[in-house]
C-alpha positions as CSV (number, residue, x, y, z in Angstrom):
1,M,29.6,17.5,83.9
2,K,27.3,18.1,80.9
3,P,25.1,15.2,79.9
4,V,25.2,12.9,77.0
5,V,22.2,13.7,74.8
6,I,20.7,10.9,72.7
7,I,18.6,12.0,69.8
8,G,16.1,9.3,69.0
9,A,14.4,7.0,71.5
10,G,14.2,3.8,69.4
11,Q,16.2,0.6,69.7
12,A,19.6,2.2,69.1
13,G,19.0,5.3,71.3
14,S,17.6,3.2,74.2
15,Q,20.5,0.7,74.0
16,A,23.0,3.6,74.1
17,A,21.4,5.0,77.2
18,V,21.3,1.6,78.9
19,S,24.9,0.8,77.9
20,L,26.2,4.1,79.1
21,R,25.0,3.3,82.6
22,Q,26.2,-0.3,82.4
23,F,29.6,0.9,81.3
24,G,29.9,3.3,84.2
25,W,28.9,6.7,82.9
26,K,28.1,8.8,86.0
27,G,27.0,11.9,84.4
28,G,23.5,12.9,83.1
29,I,21.8,11.1,80.2
30,I,19.0,12.7,78.2
31,L,17.0,10.5,75.8
32,I,14.8,12.5,73.4
33,G,12.0,10.9,71.4
34,E,9.2,12.3,69.2
35,E,6.6,9.7,70.2
36,N,4.6,9.8,73.4
37,Y,5.9,6.3,74.4
38,A,8.9,4.9,76.2
39,P,11.2,3.1,73.8
40,Y,9.7,0.0,72.3
41,Q,10.4,-2.8,69.8
42,R,9.3,-2.2,66.2
43,P,9.6,-5.7,64.6
44,P,6.3,-7.0,66.3
45,L,4.4,-4.1,64.8
46,S,3.9,-6.0,61.6
47,K,3.5,-9.4,63.3
48,K,2.3,-10.3,66.8
49,F,1.2,-6.8,67.8
50,L,-0.6,-6.3,64.5
51,E,-2.4,-9.6,65.0
52,G,-3.6,-8.4,68.4
53,D,-1.7,-11.2,70.2
54,L,0.8,-9.0,72.0
55,P,-0.1,-6.3,74.6
56,F,1.7,-3.0,74.3
57,E,3.5,-3.5,77.6
58,R,5.3,-6.4,76.0
59,L,6.7,-4.1,73.3
60,L,8.6,-1.9,75.8
61,L,12.3,-2.4,75.7
62,K,12.4,-1.5,79.4
63,P,9.6,-0.6,81.9
64,E,9.2,3.2,82.0
65,T,10.3,3.1,85.6
66,Y,13.7,1.9,84.6
67,Y,14.6,5.2,83.1
68,Q,13.7,6.9,86.4
69,T,15.6,4.6,88.6
70,S,18.6,4.7,86.2
71,E,18.5,8.5,86.2
72,I,18.0,8.7,82.5
73,G,16.0,11.7,81.5
74,L,13.4,10.4,79.0
75,R,11.9,13.3,77.1
76,K,8.8,12.2,75.1
77,S,6.8,14.0,72.4
78,V,9.7,16.4,71.7
79,R,11.9,16.8,68.6
80,V,15.4,18.0,68.2
81,E,15.3,20.9,65.6
82,A,19.0,21.6,65.4
83,I,22.5,20.5,66.5
84,N,25.2,23.1,67.1
85,P,28.5,21.2,67.1
86,E,30.6,24.3,68.0
87,E,28.6,25.2,71.1
88,K,27.7,21.6,71.8
89,T,24.0,22.3,72.1
90,V,20.8,20.9,70.7
91,S,17.6,23.0,70.1
92,L,14.3,21.3,70.9
93,S,10.9,21.8,69.4
94,N,9.6,23.2,72.7
95,G,12.1,26.0,72.6
96,E,14.6,24.5,75.1
97,V,18.3,24.5,74.3
98,V,20.3,21.6,75.9
99,E,24.0,21.5,76.3
100,F,25.9,18.2,75.9
101,S,29.4,16.7,76.5
102,S,28.7,14.1,73.8
103,A,25.7,13.5,71.5
104,I,24.4,10.3,69.9
105,I,22.2,10.6,66.8
106,A,19.8,7.7,66.6
107,T,17.1,9.1,64.3
108,G,16.4,5.9,62.4
109,T,14.6,6.0,59.1
110,T,11.4,7.3,57.5
111,P,9.2,5.5,55.0
112,R,9.4,6.3,51.3
113,R,6.1,7.8,50.3
114,L,3.7,7.5,47.4
115,P,2.3,10.7,46.0
116,D,-1.3,11.6,46.9
117,D,-1.2,9.2,49.8
118,E,-3.1,11.3,52.3
119,I,-6.5,9.5,51.9
120,D,-8.4,7.4,54.2
121,G,-7.2,3.8,53.7
122,A,-3.6,4.5,52.9
123,F,-1.2,3.4,55.6
124,Y,2.5,3.2,56.4
125,L,3.6,0.9,59.2
126,R,6.3,2.6,61.3
127,S,4.8,3.2,64.8
128,V,2.6,1.8,67.5
129,A,-0.1,4.3,66.3
130,D,0.2,2.9,62.7
131,S,-0.2,-0.7,63.9
132,L,-3.1,0.1,66.2
133,A,-4.9,1.9,63.3
134,L,-4.3,-1.1,61.0
135,Q,-5.5,-3.6,63.6
136,D,-9.0,-2.0,63.4
137,R,-9.0,-2.2,59.6
138,I,-7.4,-5.6,58.9
139,V,-10.4,-7.8,59.6
140,D,-12.1,-10.9,58.1
141,G,-13.3,-10.1,54.6
142,A,-11.4,-6.9,54.2
143,K,-9.6,-6.3,50.8
144,I,-6.0,-5.4,51.5
145,V,-3.4,-4.3,49.0
146,V,0.2,-4.4,50.1
147,I,2.5,-2.2,48.0
148,G,6.0,-3.6,48.3
149,A,7.2,-7.2,48.8
150,G,10.0,-6.6,51.3
151,Y,10.1,-7.9,54.9
152,I,7.5,-5.5,56.2
153,G,5.1,-6.0,53.2
154,L,5.2,-9.7,53.4
155,E,4.9,-9.8,57.2
156,V,1.8,-7.6,56.9
157,A,0.5,-9.8,54.1
158,A,0.9,-12.9,56.3
159,T,-0.8,-11.3,59.3
160,A,-3.7,-10.0,57.2
161,R,-4.3,-13.5,55.7
162,K,-4.3,-15.0,59.2
163,R,-6.9,-12.4,60.2
164,G,-9.1,-13.5,57.3
165,A,-8.5,-10.6,54.9
166,S,-7.9,-11.0,51.1
167,V,-4.4,-9.9,50.2
168,T,-2.8,-8.7,46.9
169,V,0.8,-7.8,47.0
170,I,2.2,-5.4,44.3
171,E,5.9,-5.4,43.7
172,A,7.9,-3.3,41.3
173,A,10.8,-5.8,41.0
174,P,10.5,-9.1,39.1
175,R,10.6,-11.1,42.3
176,I,9.8,-10.6,46.0
177,M,12.5,-9.6,48.6
178,A,14.8,-8.9,45.7
179,R,17.0,-6.5,47.8
180,V,17.7,-9.0,50.5
181,T,17.7,-12.5,49.2
182,G,18.4,-14.7,46.1
183,D,16.1,-16.1,43.4
184,F,15.7,-19.5,45.1
185,I,14.5,-18.2,48.5
186,S,12.4,-15.5,46.8
187,G,10.6,-18.2,44.8
188,Y,10.2,-20.5,47.9
189,I,8.6,-17.8,50.0
190,Q,6.4,-16.6,47.3
191,Q,5.0,-20.1,46.6
192,Y,4.4,-20.5,50.4
193,H,2.4,-17.2,50.5
194,E,0.4,-18.2,47.4
195,K,-0.5,-21.5,49.1
196,Q,-1.9,-19.4,52.0
197,G,-4.0,-17.4,49.5
198,V,-1.9,-14.3,48.9
199,E,-2.0,-13.0,45.3
200,F,1.1,-11.4,43.7
201,R,1.2,-8.8,40.9
202,M,4.7,-8.1,39.6
203,P,6.7,-6.4,38.2
204,H,4.2,-3.6,38.5
205,I,4.0,-0.3,40.3
206,V,1.0,1.6,41.7
207,N,0.4,4.7,39.5
208,E,-2.5,6.0,41.5
209,L,-4.4,5.5,44.7
210,M,-8.0,5.8,43.6
211,S,-10.4,7.4,46.0
212,E,-14.0,8.3,46.4
213,N,-15.2,10.9,48.9
214,G,-11.7,10.9,50.4
215,K,-11.7,7.1,50.9
216,L,-9.5,4.6,49.1
217,I,-11.4,2.4,46.7
218,S,-8.7,0.8,44.5
219,C,-5.0,0.9,43.4
220,K,-4.4,1.6,39.7
221,L,-1.3,-0.2,38.3
222,D,1.0,0.9,35.6
223,N,-0.7,-1.4,33.1
224,G,-4.1,0.2,33.8
225,D,-5.5,-2.6,36.0
226,E,-7.4,-1.5,39.1
227,I,-7.3,-3.6,42.2
228,D,-10.2,-3.0,44.7
229,A,-8.9,-2.1,48.1
230,D,-10.3,-1.2,51.5
231,I,-6.8,-0.3,52.6
232,A,-3.4,-0.1,51.1
233,V,-0.3,-0.8,53.2
234,I,2.7,1.0,51.6
235,G,6.1,-0.6,52.3
236,I,8.4,0.5,49.5
237,G,11.5,1.0,51.5
238,V,12.8,3.6,53.9
239,L,15.2,6.6,53.8
240,P,17.7,7.4,56.6
241,C,16.8,10.4,58.8
242,D,20.0,12.2,58.3
243,E,18.8,15.8,57.5
244,L,19.5,16.9,61.1
245,A,23.0,15.6,60.9
246,A,23.7,17.1,57.5
247,S,22.5,20.5,58.7
248,A,25.2,20.3,61.4
249,S,27.9,19.7,58.8
250,I,28.1,16.0,59.7
251,E,29.1,13.9,56.7
252,C,26.3,11.9,55.2
253,D,26.0,9.5,52.2
254,N,23.0,7.3,52.3
255,G,23.0,7.8,56.0
256,I,25.3,9.3,58.6
257,K,28.9,8.2,58.0
258,V,30.5,6.7,61.1
259,D,33.7,4.9,61.9
260,E,34.0,1.5,63.7
261,N,33.4,3.3,67.0
262,C,30.3,5.1,65.7
263,R,32.1,8.5,65.6
264,T,31.0,11.1,63.0
265,N,33.4,13.7,61.5
266,Q,32.3,16.1,64.3
267,P,34.1,15.8,67.6
268,D,32.0,14.2,70.4
269,I,29.1,13.5,68.1
270,Y,28.3,9.8,67.4
271,A,25.5,8.0,65.5
272,A,23.9,4.6,65.8
273,G,21.3,2.4,64.2
274,D,19.4,2.5,60.9
275,C,20.4,6.1,60.1
276,T,24.2,5.2,59.9
277,N,26.4,4.1,57.1
278,H,29.6,2.3,58.1
279,Y,32.4,0.2,56.7
280,N,31.8,-3.5,57.2
281,E,35.2,-5.2,57.4
282,H,33.8,-8.7,57.0
283,F,32.6,-7.9,53.5
284,A,34.8,-5.0,52.6
285,V,31.8,-2.8,51.8
286,Q,30.3,0.5,52.9
287,V,26.8,-0.4,54.1
288,R,23.7,1.0,55.8
289,L,21.9,-1.7,57.7
290,E,18.2,-1.7,58.8
291,S,18.2,-4.3,61.6
292,V,17.7,-4.6,65.3
293,H,21.1,-6.3,65.7
294,N,22.9,-3.4,64.1
295,A,21.0,-0.9,66.2
296,I,21.8,-2.7,69.5
297,E,25.4,-3.2,68.7
298,Q,26.0,0.3,67.5
299,G,24.3,1.7,70.5
300,K,26.7,-0.3,72.7
301,T,29.6,0.8,70.6
302,A,28.8,4.5,70.8
303,A,28.4,4.2,74.6
304,A,31.7,2.4,75.0
305,A,33.5,5.0,73.0
306,I,32.0,7.8,75.2
307,V,33.2,6.2,78.4
308,G,36.7,5.7,77.0
309,D,36.5,1.9,76.6
310,E,36.3,1.4,72.9
311,K,34.6,-1.7,71.6
312,P,34.8,-1.4,67.8
313,Y,31.7,-2.6,65.8
314,R,33.0,-5.4,63.6
315,Q,30.2,-7.9,63.3
316,A,28.6,-9.9,60.5
317,P,25.1,-8.6,60.1
318,W,22.0,-10.7,60.7
319,F,18.3,-10.4,60.1
320,W,15.1,-12.3,60.7
321,S,11.4,-12.3,59.6
322,D,8.4,-14.3,60.6
323,Q,5.8,-15.0,57.9
324,F,3.0,-17.6,58.6
325,D,5.0,-20.4,60.1
326,L,8.2,-19.6,58.3
327,K,11.0,-18.5,60.6
328,I,13.4,-16.8,58.2
329,Q,16.9,-16.1,59.5
330,S,19.7,-14.6,57.5
331,V,23.3,-13.8,58.3
332,G,25.9,-12.1,56.0
333,I,25.6,-10.1,52.9
334,N,24.9,-12.0,49.7
335,A,25.5,-9.1,47.2
336,G,27.8,-10.2,44.4
337,H,27.4,-13.9,45.0
338,D,28.3,-16.2,42.0
339,D,27.1,-19.5,43.4
340,V,24.2,-20.9,45.6
341,F,23.8,-24.2,47.3
342,A,20.6,-25.3,49.0
343,F,19.4,-27.9,51.5
344,E,15.6,-28.6,51.5
345,D,13.4,-30.6,53.8
346,P,9.9,-30.3,52.4
347,E,8.2,-32.2,55.3
348,K,9.3,-29.5,57.7
349,N,8.9,-26.5,55.4
350,A,12.6,-26.0,55.9
351,V,15.3,-24.9,53.5
352,S,18.7,-23.1,53.6
353,A,20.4,-21.3,50.8
354,F,24.1,-20.7,51.1
355,Y,25.7,-17.9,49.0
356,F,29.3,-18.0,47.7
357,K,31.7,-15.7,45.9
358,N,35.0,-17.1,44.5
359,E,34.3,-20.3,46.4
360,A,34.0,-18.4,49.8
361,L,30.9,-18.4,51.9
362,L,29.2,-15.0,52.1
363,A,25.8,-15.6,53.7
364,V,23.0,-18.0,54.4
365,D,19.2,-17.6,54.3
366,A,17.7,-20.3,56.6
367,I,14.0,-21.0,56.8
368,N,13.0,-23.2,59.8
369,R,16.6,-24.3,60.0
370,P,18.0,-22.3,63.0
371,A,21.1,-24.6,63.4
372,D,22.3,-23.6,60.0
373,Y,21.8,-19.9,60.7
374,L,23.6,-20.1,64.1
375,A,26.5,-22.1,62.6
376,V,27.1,-19.7,59.7
377,R,26.8,-16.7,62.0
378,K,29.6,-18.1,64.2
379,L,31.7,-19.1,61.2
380,L,31.4,-15.7,59.5
381,Q,32.0,-13.8,62.8
382,D,35.2,-15.9,63.5
383,K,36.3,-15.4,59.8
384,V,36.5,-19.1,59.2
385,P,37.0,-19.8,55.5
386,I,34.2,-22.1,54.3
387,S,33.7,-23.3,50.7
388,R,30.8,-24.9,48.9
389,A,32.6,-28.3,49.2
390,D,32.7,-27.8,53.0
391,I,28.9,-27.2,53.1
392,E,28.2,-30.2,50.8
393,T,30.5,-32.5,52.8
394,A,28.7,-31.4,56.1
395,N,25.6,-33.0,54.6
396,G,23.2,-30.8,56.6
397,D,25.1,-30.9,59.9
398,L,27.1,-27.7,60.0
399,K,28.2,-28.2,63.6
400,T,31.0,-30.4,62.0
401,L,32.5,-27.2,60.5
402,L,32.7,-25.3,63.8
403,S,36.0,-27.0,64.7
404,K,37.7,-25.4,61.6
405,K,40.3,-22.7,62.4
406,P,40.1,-19.1,61.3
407,S,42.4,-18.1,58.4
């Protein structure tokens, strides 16, 4: 029996390998990754690991010995150069050609880049190596410019302030986290950062990274202002790594298109994780998600389909972020909302914003209110119709809504 080849050894690829064994796959499994590490968690790279409070061993999704004892062939520091769907082979950067019975593409994403970024002091945060390099530079008194006010940028900003650095965040949009949250939560989180000493400049873009003798000295904005900087951390979004798939005639559109079982348009080739674009039945939208939850569940889904026990991926998406002592948890997709209702508890730095469209609950952003997040997650997953009136009547205790029946 030819093996299952998994292209990409991140969260989705690792989960697919683990799930194949758990679901009873007896054949070979080859897990191929470009980094010289066993699969590891990425979220801590901008938080606890960047702070220096988490040893590398704690990042690992499984001990490296697990792959040996589970007979999973972990190939590190090697890249898949091409997929041949007709011959069912992959060509590796070391010249090897590997046959497969099924393949799972889990290539993730790559950061959007600024021009002229190859100078000492310009950083992207995507890997362990990136985080380790930043650890050495984010120190007390350092001048840090964060370019981009999404999850990664704001997590780095919070970590840098906790390490004693001065921090200026540059954002092209009129508000922070504009792609993932509403006005109210954006304002709340920005004010909290400002209380901790973070400065914001927006809406502005960085026109040029100014250098001297090859080293970053400042960031020049579109209005001509220059902000002194020892380092710049660039977090202006990511792009799906779908070129490998596209070159193998696999359909792509803002990611690799997959069905609810993570199948591509090519027989026996699947895809999972941040590189995929799938139809989400909960919100009736085509979506590409960048989240651990999506990577884990699609990894499981692809593995289940391969062993012939389909477990279609039909879940409400959820996300989280830690910034200072704010635990931000979100579930659902708030795009297109026409109404917002919020609970706030200033003494606990806690707030939840609920998003509605046509009186139906779409999503929640919960800050230091985990019970709200958990309740809405279950309500959305179970497709229970919830209106603004239901949320208001619950008066901060959403457990009372869990007895409602699905529509």
